[in-house]
C-alpha positions as CSV (number, residue, x, y, z in Angstrom):
1,M,-108.9,211.9,53.9
2,A,-110.8,209.0,52.2
3,L,-110.2,210.4,48.7
4,A,-106.5,210.7,49.4
5,L,-106.3,207.1,50.6
6,I,-108.2,205.9,47.5
7,L,-106.0,207.8,45.1
8,A,-102.8,206.6,46.9
9,S,-103.9,202.9,46.9
10,V,-104.7,203.1,43.1
11,F,-101.6,205.0,42.0
12,L,-99.0,203.4,44.3
13,P,-99.0,200.0,42.5
14,L,-99.3,201.7,39.1
15,L,-96.2,203.8,39.8
16,G,-94.4,200.8,41.4
17,G,-95.0,198.8,38.2
18,L,-93.9,201.6,36.0
19,R,-90.7,201.9,37.9
20,L,-89.9,198.2,37.1
21,L,-90.5,198.9,33.4
22,L,-88.3,201.9,33.3
23,V,-85.6,200.8,35.7
24,P,-85.1,197.0,35.6
25,A,-84.2,195.4,38.9
26,A,-80.5,194.7,39.5
27,S,-81.3,191.3,41.1
28,D,-84.1,188.9,41.7
29,R,-84.0,189.7,45.4
30,G,-84.3,193.4,44.8
31,R,-87.2,192.9,42.4
32,E,-89.0,190.7,44.9
33,I,-88.5,193.2,47.8
34,W,-89.7,196.1,45.6
35,T,-92.7,194.2,44.3
36,E,-93.8,192.7,47.6
37,G,-93.2,195.9,49.5
38,T,-95.3,197.9,47.1
39,A,-98.1,195.4,47.2
40,C,-98.1,195.2,51.0
41,A,-97.9,199.0,51.3
42,T,-100.9,199.3,49.0
43,S,-102.8,196.7,51.1
44,V,-102.0,198.7,54.3
45,L,-103.5,201.8,52.7
46,V,-106.6,199.9,51.7
47,W,-107.1,198.5,55.2
48,I,-106.7,202.0,56.8
49,L,-109.4,203.1,54.4
50,L,-111.6,200.1,55.2
51,L,-111.3,200.7,59.0
52,T,-112.0,204.4,58.8
53,V,-114.7,204.7,56.2
54,R,-118.2,205.4,57.5
55,A,-121.6,204.5,56.1
56,G,-123.1,207.3,54.1
57,Q,-119.9,209.1,53.2
58,G,-120.3,210.7,49.8
59,A,-118.3,210.3,46.7
60,A,-115.7,212.9,45.6
61,R,-115.4,214.2,42.1
62,V,-111.9,213.8,40.7
63,L,-112.2,215.1,37.2
64,L,-115.1,216.7,35.3
65,F,-115.3,216.2,31.5
66,A,-118.7,217.8,30.8
67,D,-122.1,218.3,32.4
68,G,-122.9,214.9,34.0
69,F,-119.7,213.2,32.9
70,A,-117.1,213.0,35.6
71,L,-114.7,210.7,37.2
72,A,-115.5,210.2,40.9
73,A,-114.2,208.0,43.7
74,G,-115.8,206.8,46.9
75,A,-116.1,203.9,49.3
76,D,-119.2,202.1,50.4
77,G,-119.8,198.6,51.6
78,L,-119.6,196.8,48.3
79,S,-116.4,198.6,47.2
80,C,-114.8,197.8,50.6
81,L,-115.8,194.2,50.2
82,F,-114.1,193.9,46.8
83,A,-111.1,196.0,47.8
84,G,-110.6,193.9,50.9
85,M,-110.6,190.7,48.9
86,L,-107.9,192.1,46.6
87,S,-105.8,193.5,49.4
88,V,-105.5,190.1,51.1
89,M,-104.9,188.0,48.0
90,W,-102.5,190.1,46.0
91,P,-99.5,190.1,48.4
92,L,-99.9,186.3,49.0
93,V,-100.0,185.3,45.4
94,L,-97.0,187.5,44.7
95,V,-95.0,185.2,47.0
96,Y,-96.2,182.2,45.0
97,A,-95.3,184.0,41.7
98,F,-91.7,184.6,42.9
99,S,-91.2,180.8,42.9
100,Y,-93.3,180.0,39.9
101,M,-91.6,182.6,37.7
102,E,-88.1,181.9,39.1
103,H,-86.6,180.8,35.8
104,D,-88.6,183.1,33.5
105,G,-86.6,185.6,31.4
106,K,-89.1,188.5,31.4
107,K,-89.7,188.9,35.1
108,D,-89.4,192.7,35.2
109,R,-92.2,193.1,32.6
110,F,-94.3,190.4,34.2
111,F,-94.2,191.9,37.7
112,A,-94.6,195.4,36.4
113,F,-98.0,194.6,34.8
114,Y,-98.9,192.3,37.7
115,L,-98.4,195.2,40.2
116,G,-100.2,197.7,37.9
117,T,-103.2,195.4,37.6
118,Y,-103.6,195.7,41.4
119,G,-104.1,199.4,41.2
120,I,-106.5,199.2,38.3
121,A,-108.6,196.6,40.1
122,L,-108.7,198.9,43.1
123,G,-109.9,201.7,40.8
124,I,-112.8,199.5,39.8
125,A,-113.6,198.8,43.5
126,F,-113.6,202.5,44.5
127,S,-115.4,203.9,41.4
128,A,-118.3,206.1,42.5
129,N,-120.2,206.3,39.2
130,L,-120.7,204.2,36.1
131,L,-118.3,206.3,33.9
132,T,-115.4,205.8,36.3
133,L,-116.2,202.1,36.6
134,Y,-116.2,201.9,32.8
135,V,-112.9,203.6,32.4
136,F,-111.1,201.4,34.9
137,Y,-112.9,198.3,33.4
138,E,-111.4,199.1,30.0
139,M,-108.0,199.8,31.6
140,L,-108.1,196.4,33.3
141,T,-108.5,194.7,29.9
142,L,-105.5,196.6,28.4
143,I,-103.1,196.0,31.3
144,T,-103.9,192.3,31.5
145,I,-103.4,191.5,27.8
146,P,-99.6,191.4,28.2
147,L,-100.0,189.0,31.1
148,V,-102.1,186.6,29.1
149,A,-99.6,186.8,26.2
150,H,-96.5,186.6,28.5
151,Y,-95.0,183.4,27.2
152,G,-95.1,184.7,23.7
153,D,-95.8,181.3,22.1
154,H,-98.6,180.6,19.6
155,E,-101.0,179.5,22.3
156,S,-100.5,182.5,24.5
157,L,-100.7,185.0,21.7
158,Y,-103.9,183.4,20.4
159,A,-105.4,183.5,23.9
160,S,-104.5,187.1,24.3
161,R,-106.0,188.1,21.0
162,R,-109.2,186.3,21.8
163,Y,-109.3,187.8,25.3
164,A,-108.9,191.3,23.9
165,A,-111.5,190.8,21.2
166,Y,-114.1,189.5,23.6
167,T,-113.5,192.0,26.4
168,I,-113.1,195.1,24.2
169,G,-116.2,194.0,22.3
170,G,-118.1,193.7,25.6
171,A,-116.9,197.2,26.6
172,S,-118.4,198.6,23.4
173,L,-121.8,197.2,24.5
174,V,-121.4,198.9,27.9
175,F,-120.6,202.2,26.3
176,F,-124.1,202.7,25.1
177,A,-125.5,202.0,28.5
178,V,-123.0,204.4,30.1
179,I,-124.0,207.3,27.9
180,L,-127.7,206.7,28.3
181,V,-127.7,206.3,32.1
182,T,-125.2,209.2,32.5
183,L,-127.6,211.5,30.7
184,Y,-130.8,210.3,32.3
185,G,-129.6,209.0,35.6
186,N,-128.1,211.7,37.8
187,G,-124.6,211.2,36.3
188,A,-125.0,207.5,36.8
189,S,-123.7,207.8,40.3
190,F,-124.1,204.8,42.6
191,G,-126.8,204.8,45.3
192,W,-128.6,201.9,47.0
193,S,-131.8,200.9,45.2
194,G,-130.7,202.9,42.1
195,T,-130.3,206.4,40.9
196,L,-131.8,206.2,37.4
197,R,-134.7,208.4,36.3
198,T,-137.0,207.0,33.6
199,S,-137.5,210.1,31.5
200,A,-135.8,208.3,28.6
201,G,-138.6,205.7,28.5
202,V,-138.8,202.4,30.3
203,H,-138.2,200.3,27.2
204,M,-135.1,202.3,26.2
205,I,-133.8,202.0,29.8
206,R,-134.2,198.2,29.8
207,I,-132.4,197.9,26.5
208,A,-129.6,199.9,28.0
209,Y,-129.5,197.5,30.9
210,L,-129.5,194.5,28.6
211,L,-126.4,195.9,26.8
212,G,-124.7,196.7,30.0
213,F,-125.4,193.3,31.5
214,F,-123.9,191.4,28.6
215,G,-121.1,193.9,28.1
216,F,-120.0,193.6,31.7
217,G,-120.9,189.9,31.6
218,V,-118.1,189.2,29.1
219,K,-115.6,189.3,32.0
220,A,-118.0,187.2,34.1
221,A,-117.9,184.7,31.2
222,I,-121.6,184.6,30.6
223,F,-122.7,182.5,27.7
224,P,-122.2,183.0,24.7
225,F,-119.3,185.4,25.6
226,H,-117.3,182.9,27.6
227,A,-114.8,181.4,25.2
228,W,-111.9,183.6,26.2
229,L,-111.8,182.3,29.8
230,P,-110.6,178.7,29.1
231,E,-108.2,180.0,26.5
232,A,-106.6,182.3,29.1
233,S,-105.4,179.3,31.0
234,A,-102.4,179.6,28.6
235,A,-101.1,182.4,30.9
236,P,-98.8,181.7,33.9
237,T,-100.7,180.2,36.8
238,P,-100.3,183.4,39.0
239,V,-102.2,185.2,36.3
240,T,-104.9,182.5,35.9
241,A,-105.3,182.2,39.7
242,L,-105.5,185.8,40.7
243,L,-106.7,187.6,37.6
244,H,-108.9,185.1,35.8
245,A,-110.2,183.4,38.9
246,V,-110.7,186.5,41.1
247,A,-109.8,190.0,39.9
248,V,-110.9,190.1,36.2
249,V,-113.9,187.8,36.4
250,N,-115.1,189.1,39.7
251,S,-114.8,192.6,38.3
252,G,-117.5,191.5,35.8
253,V,-119.8,190.3,38.6
254,F,-119.0,193.4,40.6
255,A,-119.9,195.6,37.7
256,V,-123.2,193.8,37.1
257,A,-124.0,194.2,40.8
258,R,-123.4,197.9,40.6
259,L,-125.4,198.2,37.4
260,T,-128.4,196.3,38.8
261,W,-128.6,197.4,42.4
262,Y,-126.9,200.8,42.5
263,V,-127.8,202.4,39.1
264,F,-131.0,200.8,37.6
265,G,-132.5,199.5,40.8
266,T,-134.6,196.4,41.2
267,R,-138.0,198.1,40.6
268,L,-137.3,198.5,36.8
269,L,-136.4,194.9,36.4
270,R,-138.4,192.8,38.8
271,E,-141.2,190.6,37.4
272,T,-140.3,191.5,33.8
273,Q,-139.6,189.4,30.8
274,L,-136.1,190.8,30.8
275,Q,-135.5,189.3,34.2
276,T,-136.9,186.0,33.1
277,F,-134.7,186.0,30.0
278,L,-131.5,186.9,31.8
279,L,-132.1,184.3,34.5
280,A,-132.6,181.7,31.8
281,V,-129.3,182.7,30.2
282,I,-127.6,182.5,33.6
283,C,-129.0,179.1,34.4
284,F,-128.0,177.7,31.0
285,S,-124.4,179.1,31.5
286,M,-124.2,177.5,34.9
287,V,-125.1,174.0,33.7
288,Y,-123.3,174.3,30.3
289,A,-120.0,175.3,31.9
290,A,-120.3,172.4,34.4
291,V,-120.8,169.9,31.5
292,M,-117.9,171.4,29.6
293,A,-115.7,171.2,32.7
294,L,-116.5,167.5,33.0
295,R,-115.5,166.9,29.4
296,E,-112.3,168.9,29.6
297,K,-109.0,166.9,30.1
298,H,-106.6,169.8,30.7
299,V,-106.5,170.6,34.4
300,K,-106.4,174.4,34.3
301,R,-109.0,174.6,31.5
302,R,-111.3,172.3,33.6
303,L,-111.0,174.8,36.5
304,A,-111.6,177.7,34.1
305,Y,-115.0,176.1,33.0
306,S,-115.7,175.6,36.7
307,T,-115.1,179.3,37.2
308,M,-117.6,180.1,34.5
309,S,-120.2,178.0,36.2
310,N,-119.6,179.5,39.6
311,L,-119.7,183.1,38.2
312,S,-123.2,182.3,37.1
313,Y,-124.1,181.3,40.7
314,M,-123.2,184.9,41.7
315,L,-125.2,186.4,38.8
316,L,-128.1,184.2,39.8
317,G,-128.1,185.8,43.2
318,I,-127.9,189.3,41.8
319,L,-130.7,188.8,39.3
320,L,-133.1,187.2,41.7
321,L,-133.6,190.9,42.7
322,N,-134.2,190.2,46.4
323,E,-131.9,191.1,49.3
324,A,-131.4,187.5,50.2
325,G,-130.2,186.8,46.6
326,F,-127.9,189.8,46.6
327,L,-126.3,188.7,49.9
328,A,-125.9,185.1,48.6
329,G,-124.4,186.3,45.3
330,M,-121.8,188.4,47.1
331,A,-121.1,185.6,49.6
332,H,-120.3,183.3,46.8
333,M,-118.1,185.9,45.2
334,V,-116.0,186.0,48.4
335,F,-116.0,182.3,49.2
336,H,-115.6,181.1,45.6
337,S,-112.5,183.4,45.3
338,I,-110.9,181.7,48.3
339,I,-111.8,178.2,47.0
340,K,-110.7,178.8,43.4
341,M,-107.6,180.5,44.4
342,S,-106.5,177.4,46.3
343,L,-107.5,175.1,43.5
344,F,-105.7,177.1,40.8
345,L,-102.5,177.4,42.9
346,C,-102.6,173.7,43.5
347,A,-103.0,173.0,39.8
348,G,-100.1,175.4,39.1
349,A,-97.9,173.7,41.6
350,F,-98.6,170.3,40.0
351,M,-97.8,171.7,36.6
352,H,-94.7,173.5,37.8
353,Q,-93.2,170.5,39.6
354,T,-94.1,167.8,37.0
355,G,-94.2,169.7,33.7
356,R,-97.5,168.0,33.0
357,S,-101.0,169.5,32.4
358,Y,-103.6,166.8,31.6
359,L,-105.9,164.8,33.7
360,F,-104.4,161.4,33.1
361,E,-101.0,162.8,34.0
362,V,-102.2,163.4,37.6
363,N,-102.3,159.6,38.2
364,G,-100.4,158.9,41.4
365,V,-98.9,162.4,42.0
366,G,-100.7,162.7,45.3
367,K,-98.0,160.4,46.9
368,R,-95.3,162.8,45.8
369,M,-97.2,166.1,46.5
370,P,-99.5,165.2,49.5
371,V,-99.9,168.7,50.9
372,T,-100.8,170.2,47.5
373,F,-103.4,167.5,46.7
374,V,-104.9,167.3,50.2
375,C,-105.5,171.1,49.9
376,F,-106.9,170.5,46.4
377,T,-109.3,167.9,47.7
378,L,-110.5,170.2,50.6
379,G,-111.1,172.9,48.0
380,A,-113.0,170.4,45.9
381,F,-115.2,169.5,48.9
382,S,-116.0,173.2,49.4
383,L,-116.7,173.9,45.7
384,I,-119.2,171.0,45.7
385,G,-120.9,172.5,48.7
386,I,-120.2,170.0,51.4
387,P,-120.9,171.3,55.0
388,L,-118.1,172.7,57.2
389,F,-116.6,174.4,54.1
390,C,-117.3,177.9,53.0
391,G,-118.7,176.8,49.6
392,F,-121.6,175.2,51.4
393,V,-122.5,178.4,53.2
394,S,-122.8,180.5,50.0
395,K,-124.6,177.8,48.0
396,W,-127.1,177.3,50.9
397,C,-127.7,181.0,50.9
398,L,-128.4,180.9,47.2
399,L,-130.9,178.0,47.6
400,E,-132.7,179.9,50.3
401,A,-132.8,183.0,48.2
402,A,-134.2,181.1,45.2
403,G,-136.9,179.6,47.5
404,E,-137.7,183.0,48.9
405,E,-138.3,184.2,45.4
406,G,-141.3,181.8,45.3
407,T,-141.6,181.7,41.6
408,G,-140.9,179.3,38.8
409,R,-137.8,181.3,38.0
410,G,-136.5,180.8,41.5
411,M,-137.2,177.1,41.5
412,A,-135.5,176.7,38.1
413,G,-132.5,178.5,39.4
414,A,-132.3,176.1,42.4
415,V,-132.6,173.0,40.2
416,C,-129.8,174.3,37.9
417,L,-127.6,175.1,40.9
418,L,-128.0,171.6,42.3
419,T,-127.4,170.0,38.9
420,A,-124.2,172.1,38.5
421,A,-123.1,171.1,42.0
422,F,-123.5,167.4,41.2
423,L,-121.5,167.8,38.1
424,C,-118.9,169.7,40.1
425,A,-118.4,166.7,42.3
426,M,-117.6,164.6,39.3
427,Y,-115.1,167.0,37.6
428,T,-113.2,168.0,40.8
429,L,-113.1,164.7,42.8
430,T,-112.0,162.8,39.7
431,I,-108.7,164.7,39.9
432,S,-108.2,163.9,43.6
433,I,-109.1,160.2,43.1
434,R,-106.6,159.9,40.3
435,A,-103.9,161.7,42.4
436,F,-104.2,159.4,45.4
437,F,-105.8,156.2,44.0
438,P,-104.6,155.5,40.5
439,Q,-105.7,152.3,38.8
440,Q,-103.1,149.6,38.7
441,G,-100.5,150.2,36.1
442,T,-101.4,153.9,35.6
443,D,-99.3,155.4,38.4
444,L,-96.9,157.8,36.7
445,Y,-95.0,158.7,39.9
446,G,-94.5,155.4,41.6
447,Q,-90.8,155.0,40.9
448,P,-88.6,156.0,43.9
449,D,-86.4,158.3,41.8
450,G,-87.3,161.5,43.7
451,A,-87.8,163.5,40.5
452,V,-91.1,164.9,41.6
453,R,-91.5,166.4,45.0
454,E,-93.6,169.0,46.8
455,A,-93.2,172.6,45.8
456,D,-91.2,175.0,47.9
457,W,-92.6,177.0,50.8
458,R,-93.3,180.1,48.8
459,M,-95.8,178.1,46.7
460,L,-97.2,176.2,49.6
461,L,-97.7,179.2,51.9
462,P,-100.6,180.7,49.9
463,I,-102.1,177.3,49.2
464,V,-102.3,176.4,52.9
465,F,-103.4,179.9,53.8
466,F,-106.4,179.8,51.4
467,T,-107.3,176.3,52.5
468,A,-107.3,177.5,56.1
469,L,-109.6,180.4,55.2
470,N,-111.9,177.9,53.4
471,L,-112.2,175.9,56.6
472,L,-112.5,178.9,58.9
473,F,-115.3,180.6,57.0
474,G,-117.0,177.2,56.6
475,I,-117.1,176.8,60.4
476,L,-117.5,180.5,61.4
477,P,-119.2,182.3,58.5
478,G,-121.0,184.7,60.9
479,P,-118.8,187.8,60.7
480,V,-118.7,187.7,56.9
481,L,-122.4,187.2,56.6
482,H,-123.1,190.0,59.0
483,L,-121.1,192.4,56.8
484,L,-122.9,191.1,53.7
485,R,-126.2,191.6,55.4
486,L,-125.4,195.3,56.0
487,I,-124.5,195.7,52.4
488,S,-127.6,193.8,51.1
489,E,-129.9,196.0,53.2
490,G,-128.2,199.2,52.1
491,L,-126.9,200.0,55.5
492,W,-123.2,200.2,54.5
């Protein structure tokens, strides 16, 4: 039953997208009904699976290539967490996309790939071994390249080529790790605390981990393989919001979590020079990206650098190699997705309604778009880590985990986290201040001509929804943290 639900949830959006490519929609309304209906039906399948899966259920082999090399699907706590996030966000952002892409001339192609990406992302979530994860990880790159290049102008095509070069190059690094751990690690199947045997030699195994970390880390925008992420802001905002703030980048974090905790295990990595080196890279990435965000003048590119910084928060939690850190890293994956979704959608609404993109062009727009920029400001408060918002919860958990580590590595991570949070306050609140309190003579939207107004309800609905989740989980984080504690202790 579980395998049937997994396969159905993966292939339904793929087939729905293929149908749009082969049989273009007769009208915008027909396309919207088909696309939204397919996404909602997929999410229903996912939630039936989430509510019926039991701890300890084994993975099922789907296809055997050779001894030890097989495609397998399964559901455990971590896969349910990632799939649950996707299932809530995809249908809502589709509603936003219907309005954002209203005047686009290539809507059938856009929504076909957009739907298909949902299925591929679910394939990553429900992969039961490293080979399956690798296959879907590569497919995610291939299916999102047309979305990044959608507008077809020089900027979009350049961004798509750079995105392809970085992510396919990263996958080539992963390939070595996949082969080695498949041969020496019980088929590289996933199991809590790791399934890898060390008959290949500890040093070779650690080299394989290093390649896997940086290979998967490309999508998590780890330094120095991060340059594709700001460039990808050339894509339509529904792409940058859902794919490059949640699905694609979080797939990198998800894959590193699988590699670390479910394949290699913490015993091979804890208290080693490799752990120290990777934590140093993560901390540098965190602060470097925050500095770059502060320097960036383009609104979406600023948020892209912010995403890079926050992805390093998640990797910090994972590489602390204690259960508190793993819980904190996954908590930030969930809560940052909610926050950054709201921020990107707000930025997209601003760009859609004004035709402007740069920081100085925000001056005074808050008077014309109050709902959008109030939601943006609340998201900024959360991203900084102010109490009563969900971003505070995950950052506090990360600080506690770093303190629990009790080493110089942990303290350095905490200092870098606080530094990045301080810089975050500067690069996010600057936008809000410009929107509501422009300096005299710089208000670009002060004339009563009515040319700029709030976006329509289809764009505002997901913005308000994710802002409400931000507040809800900031005040009542208990249920989410309880589920994450079960995952971090290997009980689900």
